[in-house]
MDTraj code that builds the backbone (N, CA, C; nanometers):
import mdtraj as md
import numpy as np

residues = "MET THR ALA THR ILE GLU SER ALA ARG GLN SER ALA SER GLY TYR ASP LEU MET PRO LEU SER ALA GLU GLU ARG GLU ARG LEU ALA ALA LYS LEU THR PRO GLU GLU ARG ARG VAL MET ILE ASP HIS GLY THR GLU PRO PRO PHE CYS SER GLY LEU LEU ASP HIS THR ASP ASP GLY VAL TYR ALA CYS ARG LEU CYS ALA LEU PRO LEU PHE ARG THR THR ALA LYS PHE GLU SER GLY THR GLY TRP PRO SER PHE TYR ALA PRO PHE ASP PRO ALA HIS VAL ARG GLU ILE ARG ASP ILE SER HIS GLY MET ILE ARG ILE GLU THR ARG CYS ALA ARG CYS ASP GLY HIS LEU GLY HIS ILE PHE PRO ASP GLY PRO PRO PRO THR GLY ASN ARG TYR CYS MET ASN SER ALA ALA LEU GLU PHE VAL ALA SER".split()
xyz = np.array([
    [0.0658, -0.1251, 0.0015],
    [0.0141, -0.0061, -0.0301],
    [0.1049, 0.1360, -0.0207],
    [0.1953, 0.1212, 0.0822],
    [0.2805, 0.2428, 0.0895],
    [0.3438, 0.2484, -0.0595],
    [0.3842, 0.1754, -0.1108],
    [0.4667, 0.1861, -0.2533],
    [0.3737, 0.2889, -0.3700],
    [0.2209, 0.1904, -0.3398],
    [0.0789, 0.2889, -0.4213],
    [0.1053, 0.4437, -0.4052],
    [0.0773, 0.4459, -0.2511],
    [0.0604, 0.6127, -0.2053],
    [0.1760, 0.6970, -0.2562],
    [0.3197, 0.6281, -0.2448],
    [0.4346, 0.6776, -0.2857],
    [0.4568, 0.7224, -0.4227],
    [0.3938, 0.6349, -0.5079],
    [0.4162, 0.6476, -0.6811],
    [0.2759, 0.7379, -0.6964],
    [0.1980, 0.7770, -0.6153],
    [0.0845, 0.8980, -0.6641],
    [0.1524, 0.9857, -0.6253],
    [0.2364, 1.0436, -0.5298],
    [0.2994, 1.1381, -0.5022],
    [0.4228, 1.1975, -0.5625],
    [0.4896, 1.1262, -0.6722],
    [0.5889, 1.1599, -0.7249],
    [0.5605, 1.1183, -0.8704],
    [0.6176, 1.2021, -0.9939],
    [0.6182, 1.1749, -1.1016],
    [0.7256, 1.0774, -1.1693],
    [0.7206, 1.0299, -1.2799],
    [0.8115, 0.9458, -1.3340],
    [0.9507, 1.0025, -1.3348],
    [0.9694, 1.1249, -1.3336],
    [1.0779, 1.1993, -1.3513],
    [1.1511, 1.2430, -1.2134],
    [1.0553, 1.2387, -1.1107],
    [1.1409, 1.2155, -0.9669],
    [1.0889, 1.3459, -0.9043],
    [0.9623, 1.4139, -0.9326],
    [0.9021, 1.5435, -0.8746],
    [0.8050, 1.5225, -0.7984],
    [0.7855, 1.5770, -0.7120],
    [0.6810, 1.5831, -0.5744],
    [0.5577, 1.6470, -0.6570],
    [0.4227, 1.5455, -0.6494],
    [0.3288, 1.5830, -0.7299],
    [0.1961, 1.6183, -0.5971],
    [0.2449, 1.6034, -0.4846],
    [0.1324, 1.6310, -0.3941],
    [0.0667, 1.7503, -0.4235],
    [-0.0597, 1.7637, -0.4006],
    [-0.1554, 1.9077, -0.4217],
    [-0.0913, 1.9969, -0.2995],
    [-0.0863, 2.1227, -0.3483],
    [-0.0465, 2.2219, -0.2330],
    [-0.1573, 2.2536, -0.1501],
    [-0.1275, 2.2619, -0.0251],
    [-0.2583, 2.2884, 0.0618],
    [-0.3329, 2.4587, 0.0319],
    [-0.4555, 2.4433, 0.0438],
    [-0.4991, 2.5812, 0.0119],
    [-0.4325, 2.7002, 0.0368],
    [-0.3750, 2.7205, 0.1754],
    [-0.2905, 2.8085, 0.2505],
    [-0.1645, 2.8418, 0.1921],
    [-0.1023, 2.7236, 0.1579],
    [0.0474, 2.7281, 0.0780],
    [0.0155, 2.7861, -0.1014],
    [-0.1012, 2.7420, -0.1572],
    [-0.1293, 2.7835, -0.2832],
    [-0.1526, 2.9380, -0.2631],
    [-0.2217, 2.9854, -0.1732],
    [-0.2337, 3.1193, -0.1388],
    [-0.1250, 3.2230, -0.1321],
    [-0.0519, 3.1731, -0.0246],
    [0.1048, 3.2403, -0.0074],
    [0.1602, 3.2388, -0.1488],
    [0.1586, 3.1561, -0.2383],
    [0.2263, 3.1673, -0.3519],
    [0.1588, 3.2689, -0.4518],
    [0.0481, 3.2255, -0.4690],
    [-0.0345, 3.3044, -0.5710],
    [0.0017, 3.4825, -0.4711],
    [0.0036, 3.5086, -0.3708],
    [0.0306, 3.6662, -0.3164],
    [0.1353, 3.6873, -0.3966],
    [0.2326, 3.6245, -0.4521],
    [0.3703, 3.6745, -0.5056],
    [0.3140, 3.7145, -0.6839],
    [0.2154, 3.6369, -0.7261],
    [0.2103, 3.7183, -0.8731],
    [0.1730, 3.8355, -0.9008],
    [0.1621, 3.8856, -1.0283],
    [0.1500, 3.9899, -1.0769],
    [-0.0167, 3.9959, -1.0987],
    [-0.1083, 4.1026, -1.1085],
    [-0.2395, 4.1088, -1.1370],
    [-0.2309, 4.0052, -1.2682],
    [-0.1945, 4.0165, -1.3907],
    [-0.2233, 3.9507, -1.4982],
    [-0.1813, 3.7865, -1.4708],
    [-0.0564, 3.7889, -1.4019],
    [-0.0125, 3.6201, -1.3719],
    [-0.1547, 3.5552, -1.3001],
    [-0.1831, 3.6222, -1.1972],
    [-0.3037, 3.5772, -1.0967],
    [-0.4126, 3.5707, -1.2178],
    [-0.4880, 3.6629, -1.2912],
    [-0.5821, 3.6462, -1.3900],
    [-0.5846, 3.5116, -1.4532],
    [-0.4621, 3.4982, -1.5081],
    [-0.4447, 3.3854, -1.5856],
    [-0.4493, 3.2388, -1.5056],
    [-0.3619, 3.2290, -1.4194],
    [-0.3466, 3.1093, -1.3770],
    [-0.4402, 3.0863, -1.2472],
    [-0.4795, 3.1890, -1.1990],
    [-0.5768, 3.1563, -1.0666],
    [-0.7506, 3.1680, -1.1081],
    [-0.7657, 3.2553, -1.2016],
    [-0.9152, 3.2849, -1.2478],
    [-0.9140, 3.2357, -1.3753],
    [-0.8104, 3.1758, -1.4368],
    [-0.8156, 3.0470, -1.5826],
    [-0.8478, 3.1697, -1.6949],
    [-0.7758, 3.3036, -1.7149],
    [-0.7533, 3.4047, -1.8041],
    [-0.7018, 3.3430, -1.9110],
    [-0.6929, 3.4234, -2.0143],
    [-0.5966, 3.4143, -2.1301],
    [-0.5159, 3.5238, -2.1784],
    [-0.4224, 3.5346, -2.1919],
    [-0.3331, 3.6486, -2.2303],
    [-0.3669, 3.6877, -2.3840],
    [-0.3480, 3.8390, -2.4129],
    [-0.3897, 3.8466, -2.5733],
    [-0.2765, 3.7633, -2.6378],
    [-0.2840, 3.7382, -2.7602],
    [-0.1998, 3.6684, -2.8711],
    [-0.0787, 3.7879, -2.9022],
    [0.0316, 3.7255, -2.9319],
    [0.1319, 3.7742, -2.9765],
    [0.2137, 3.8756, -2.8579],
    [0.1655, 3.8667, -2.7513],
    [0.2157, 3.9676, -2.6219],
    [0.3114, 3.9011, -2.5423],
    [0.3231, 3.7674, -2.5504],
    [0.3748, 3.6647, -2.4538],
    [0.5525, 3.7430, -2.4841],
    [0.6508, 3.7408, -2.3542],
    [0.7844, 3.7495, -2.3398],
    [0.8342, 3.6086, -2.3899],
    [0.7647, 3.5073, -2.3690],
    [0.8269, 3.4138, -2.3880],
    [0.7900, 3.3405, -2.5570],
    [0.7452, 3.4240, -2.6293],
    [0.6761, 3.3828, -2.7610],
    [0.7755, 3.3234, -2.8817],
    [0.8842, 3.4536, -2.8522],
    [1.0065, 3.3759, -2.9462],
    [1.1268, 3.3679, -2.8898],
    [1.1045, 3.2999, -2.7491],
    [1.2096, 3.2757, -2.6448],
    [1.2596, 3.1041, -2.6990],
    [1.3807, 3.1119, -2.7144],
    [1.4476, 2.9959, -2.7586],
    [1.5859, 2.9275, -2.7201],
    [1.5919, 2.9849, -2.5708],
    [1.7279, 2.9622, -2.4610],
    [1.7103, 2.8025, -2.4649],
    [1.7996, 2.7425, -2.4077],
    [1.7783, 2.5855, -2.3587],
    [1.7299, 2.6063, -2.2338],
    [1.6624, 2.4804, -2.2183],
    [1.6197, 2.5099, -2.0687],
    [1.4969, 2.4597, -2.0440],
    [1.4030, 2.4399, -1.8923],
    [1.2881, 2.4127, -1.9075],
    [1.1862, 2.5500, -1.8804],
    [1.0670, 2.5072, -1.9123],
    [0.9679, 2.6208, -1.8447],
    [0.8965, 2.5720, -1.7573],
    [0.8655, 2.6008, -1.6397],
    [0.8394, 2.5727, -1.5021],
    [0.6997, 2.6497, -1.4743],
    [0.6226, 2.5855, -1.3939],
    [0.5101, 2.6562, -1.3589],
    [0.5367, 2.7749, -1.2564],
    [0.4877, 2.8939, -1.2929],
    [0.5114, 3.0072, -1.2320],
    [0.4757, 3.0144, -1.0919],
    [0.3507, 2.9427, -1.0536],
    [0.3085, 2.9441, -0.9244],
    [0.3902, 2.8306, -0.8296],
    [0.4498, 2.7267, -0.8467],
    [0.4925, 2.6327, -0.7749],
    [0.6433, 2.5664, -0.8273],
    [0.6767, 2.5976, -0.9486],
    [0.7823, 2.5653, -0.9924],
    [0.8309, 2.4408, -1.0643],
    [0.6899, 2.3757, -1.0596],
    [0.7000, 2.2401, -1.1349],
    [0.7617, 2.2175, -1.2919],
    [0.8349, 2.1687, -1.3117],
    [0.8940, 2.1723, -1.4744],
    [0.7974, 2.1123, -1.5545],
    [0.7249, 2.2097, -1.6459],
    [0.6352, 2.1632, -1.7240],
    [0.6706, 2.1588, -1.8716],
    [0.7740, 2.1935, -1.9227],
    [0.7785, 2.1975, -2.0881],
    [0.9476, 2.2155, -2.0896],
    [1.0077, 2.1492, -2.2016],
    [1.1542, 2.1814, -2.2033],
    [1.1264, 2.2406, -2.3841],
    [1.2352, 2.3248, -2.3640],
    [1.2778, 2.4202, -2.4954],
    [1.2825, 2.3090, -2.6038],
    [1.3307, 2.2051, -2.6247],
    [1.3589, 2.1230, -2.7330],
    [1.2173, 2.0740, -2.7711],
    [1.0942, 2.0726, -2.7135],
    [0.9606, 2.0611, -2.7301],
    [0.8719, 2.1745, -2.7847],
    [0.9349, 2.2752, -2.7616],
    [0.8916, 2.4125, -2.8229],
    [0.8877, 2.4113, -2.9729],
    [0.7668, 2.4923, -3.0101],
    [0.7734, 2.5090, -3.1781],
    [0.6968, 2.6270, -3.2092],
    [0.7037, 2.7061, -3.3207],
    [0.6258, 2.8228, -3.3710],
    [0.4928, 2.7782, -3.4133],
    [0.3923, 2.8130, -3.3623],
    [0.2700, 2.7491, -3.4065],
    [0.1909, 2.8545, -3.4966],
    [0.2315, 2.9675, -3.4694],
    [0.1618, 3.0950, -3.5147],
    [0.0667, 3.1345, -3.4933],
    [0.0030, 3.0954, -3.3775],
    [-0.0966, 3.1104, -3.2983],
    [-0.0813, 3.2623, -3.2237],
    [0.0380, 3.2694, -3.1703],
    [0.0401, 3.4438, -3.0880],
    [0.0684, 3.3712, -2.9418],
    [0.1067, 3.2171, -2.9241],
    [0.1225, 3.2118, -2.7796],
    [0.2333, 3.1033, -2.7749],
    [0.3076, 3.0564, -2.6795],
    [0.4069, 2.9690, -2.6833],
    [0.3476, 2.8252, -2.7082],
    [0.3973, 2.7545, -2.7810],
    [0.3487, 2.6173, -2.7711],
    [0.4441, 2.5167, -2.7885],
    [0.4177, 2.3997, -2.7363],
    [0.4847, 2.2725, -2.6941],
    [0.4161, 2.1567, -2.7630],
    [0.5197, 2.0473, -2.8100],
    [0.4282, 1.8947, -2.8578],
    [0.4084, 1.8310, -2.7465],
    [0.4863, 1.8461, -2.6347],
    [0.4910, 1.7343, -2.5178],
    [0.5448, 1.7876, -2.4088],
    [0.4736, 1.7444, -2.2840],
    [0.4990, 1.8221, -2.1705],
    [0.6523, 1.7729, -2.1083],
    [0.7218, 1.8203, -2.0333],
    [0.8445, 1.7581, -1.9497],
    [0.8168, 1.6626, -1.8968],
    [0.6997, 1.6049, -1.8472],
    [0.6392, 1.4738, -1.7708],
    [0.5147, 1.4739, -1.7819],
    [0.4417, 1.3654, -1.8644],
    [0.3182, 1.3810, -1.8589],
    [0.2058, 1.3962, -1.7545],
    [0.2993, 1.3664, -1.6364],
    [0.2173, 1.3581, -1.5080],
    [0.2096, 1.5115, -1.4416],
    [0.2924, 1.5998, -1.5100],
    [0.2873, 1.7200, -1.4707],
    [0.1789, 1.7953, -1.4905],
    [0.1296, 1.7789, -1.6093],
    [0.0209, 1.8687, -1.6399],
    [-0.1047, 1.7655, -1.6663],
    [-0.1975, 1.8295, -1.5966],
    [-0.3517, 1.7676, -1.6045],
    [-0.4293, 1.8235, -1.7158],
    [-0.5241, 1.7824, -1.7756],
    [-0.5998, 1.7779, -1.8904],
    [-0.7247, 1.7678, -1.8398],
    [-0.8274, 1.8560, -1.8636],
    [-0.9721, 1.8866, -1.8241],
    [-1.0573, 1.9464, -1.9193],
    [-1.1575, 1.8630, -1.9495],
    [-1.2642, 1.9167, -2.0565],
    [-1.2971, 2.0424, -2.0288],
    [-1.3008, 2.1341, -2.0945],
    [-1.3337, 2.2929, -2.0768],
    [-1.4593, 2.2926, -2.2042],
    [-1.5768, 2.3225, -2.1398],
    [-1.6978, 2.3774, -2.2296],
    [-1.7249, 2.5110, -2.2395],
    [-1.6420, 2.5821, -2.1906],
    [-1.6732, 2.7292, -2.1708],
    [-1.6326, 2.7970, -2.3056],
    [-1.7000, 2.9337, -2.3095],
    [-1.7071, 3.0095, -2.4427],
    [-1.7548, 2.9500, -2.5698],
    [-1.8579, 2.8418, -2.5591],
    [-1.9415, 2.7859, -2.6720],
    [-1.8740, 2.6910, -2.7607],
    [-1.7550, 2.6283, -2.6930],
    [-1.6571, 2.5306, -2.7507],
    [-1.6172, 2.4367, -2.6466],
    [-1.5875, 2.3291, -2.6993],
    [-1.5354, 2.1878, -2.6322],
    [-1.3563, 2.1895, -2.6354],
    [-1.3182, 2.2122, -2.5373],
    [-1.1623, 2.2192, -2.5582],
    [-1.0921, 2.1359, -2.4435],
    [-0.9722, 2.1239, -2.4193],
    [-0.9092, 2.0858, -2.3165],
    [-0.8341, 2.1513, -2.2475],
    [-0.8498, 2.1831, -2.1172],
    [-0.7702, 2.2763, -2.0592],
    [-0.6278, 2.2077, -1.9946],
    [-0.5644, 2.2701, -1.9728],
    [-0.4386, 2.2514, -1.9094],
    [-0.4148, 2.3056, -1.7502],
    [-0.3672, 2.2311, -1.6953],
    [-0.3644, 2.2610, -1.5547],
    [-0.2026, 2.2043, -1.5064],
    [-0.1364, 2.2952, -1.3967],
    [-0.0501, 2.2001, -1.3289],
    [-0.0799, 2.1196, -1.2209],
    [-0.0231, 1.9946, -1.2381],
    [-0.0927, 1.8840, -1.1561],
    [-0.0471, 1.8743, -1.0190],
    [0.0465, 2.0040, -0.9670],
    [0.0895, 2.0126, -0.8259],
    [-0.0142, 2.1205, -0.7674],
    [-0.0348, 2.2344, -0.8504],
    [-0.0939, 2.3623, -0.7690],
    [-0.2095, 2.3730, -0.8584],
    [-0.2297, 2.3359, -0.9397],
    [-0.3679, 2.3550, -1.0241],
    [-0.3900, 2.4738, -1.0747],
    [-0.2609, 2.5675, -1.1194],
    [-0.2619, 2.6678, -1.1778],
    [-0.3081, 2.6394, -1.3546],
    [-0.4060, 2.7366, -1.3792],
    [-0.4040, 2.7322, -1.5171],
    [-0.2863, 2.7321, -1.6163],
    [-0.2736, 2.6992, -1.7266],
    [-0.1563, 2.7030, -1.8192],
    [-0.2167, 2.7229, -1.9260],
    [-0.2929, 2.6756, -1.9855],
    [-0.3548, 2.6954, -2.1410],
    [-0.4344, 2.6031, -2.1565],
    [-0.4477, 2.5728, -2.3154],
    [-0.5383, 2.4650, -2.3601],
    [-0.4332, 2.3973, -2.4689],
    [-0.4842, 2.2460, -2.4632],
    [-0.4022, 2.1302, -2.5516],
    [-0.4983, 2.1379, -2.6929],
    [-0.4346, 2.1470, -2.7828],
    [-0.5270, 2.0958, -2.9452],
    [-0.4275, 1.9690, -2.9922],
    [-0.5254, 1.9304, -3.0896],
    [-0.4557, 1.8075, -3.1947],
    [-0.4362, 1.8482, -3.3124],
    [-0.3802, 1.9641, -3.3275],
    [-0.2979, 2.0039, -3.4268],
    [-0.1435, 2.0397, -3.4384],
    [-0.0976, 1.9491, -3.3481],
    [0.0430, 2.0153, -3.3378],
    [0.1596, 1.9088, -3.4268],
    [0.2973, 1.9212, -3.4295],
    [0.3766, 1.8579, -3.4991],
    [0.4144, 1.7354, -3.4615],
    [0.4523, 1.6224, -3.5567],
    [0.5219, 1.4908, -3.4957],
    [0.6113, 1.5273, -3.3805],
    [0.6332, 1.4399, -3.2907],
    [0.5725, 1.3033, -3.2893],
    [0.4557, 1.2860, -3.2473],
    [0.4101, 1.3869, -3.1356],
    [0.2770, 1.3856, -3.0879],
    [0.1477, 1.4327, -3.1452],
    [0.1456, 1.5031, -3.2354],
    [0.0713, 1.5610, -3.2933],
    [-0.0048, 1.6563, -3.1990],
    [0.0303, 1.7188, -3.0710],
    [-0.0418, 1.7723, -2.9921],
    [0.0316, 1.9258, -2.9757],
    [-0.0659, 2.0008, -2.9592],
    [-0.0106, 2.1568, -2.9453],
    [-0.0862, 2.2097, -2.8280],
    [0.0390, 2.2117, -2.6977],
    [0.0074, 2.3015, -2.5954],
    [0.0129, 2.4213, -2.5966],
    [-0.0734, 2.4780, -2.5990],
    [-0.1041, 2.6350, -2.6584],
    [-0.0979, 2.7048, -2.5110],
    [0.0288, 2.7460, -2.4617],
    [0.0399, 2.7837, -2.3264],
    [0.0360, 2.9418, -2.3144],
    [0.0042, 3.0193, -2.1917],
    [0.0243, 3.1577, -2.1538],
    [0.1533, 3.1724, -2.0981],
    [0.2159, 3.2749, -2.1495],
    [0.3496, 3.2907, -2.0844],
    [0.3496, 3.3303, -1.9386],
    [0.2369, 3.4115, -1.9321],
    [0.1977, 3.4258, -1.7576],
    [0.2081, 3.3288, -1.6641],
    [0.1912, 3.1825, -1.6890],
    [0.1719, 3.0759, -1.6367],
    [0.3080, 3.0237, -1.6242],
    [0.4151, 3.0455, -1.7166],
    [0.5363, 2.9848, -1.7229],
    [0.6452, 3.0708, -1.6730],
    [0.7558, 3.0217, -1.6127],
    [0.8684, 3.0692, -1.6014],
    [0.9855, 2.9868, -1.6281],
    [1.0848, 3.0641, -1.6911],
    [1.2064, 3.0022, -1.7722],
    [1.3242, 2.9625, -1.7032],
    [1.3589, 2.8318, -1.6772],
    [1.4742, 2.8248, -1.5970],
    [1.5870, 2.7687, -1.7024],
    [1.6832, 2.8552, -1.7217],
    [1.7845, 2.8151, -1.7897],
    [1.8692, 2.6705, -1.8099],
    [1.9482, 2.5919, -1.8765],
    [1.9894, 2.4724, -1.8045],
    [2.1284, 2.4981, -1.8464],
])
top = md.Topology()
chain = top.add_chain()
for i, resn in enumerate(residues, 1):
    res = top.add_residue(resn, chain, resSeq=i)
    for name in ("N", "CA", "C"):
        top.add_atom(name, md.element.get_by_symbol(name[0]), res)
traj = md.Trajectory(xyz[None], top)
């Protein structure tokens, strides 16, 4: 039983996935800018082509701005032409939760950080090989960490 509980707490890449307490999440959210809070906590979307990370190509990892969980590698980033940073695969599939989103009169898949539940963006099935997925992310939800 302990092995099952432990495996649910840790991703295959070795990161802690235990959900944050409400108090810890709010403590971390207090450090966000109003725009970051609007995107991550209130499930907003930043305007297209305004992202500071849109044309960013340095080697490294894009982590959750709220809890620092690694979400995407630079090597999985591609130019989608949509105006938002796009990736074809997450750092570790267990780090990104996918939730059916029926808001705004359409059906989409929302992506959230698996640890802190912060809103990241959406996933669409029109990305490049090898996955065919496009993780369309808000840069307000990401923090770049150079490798």
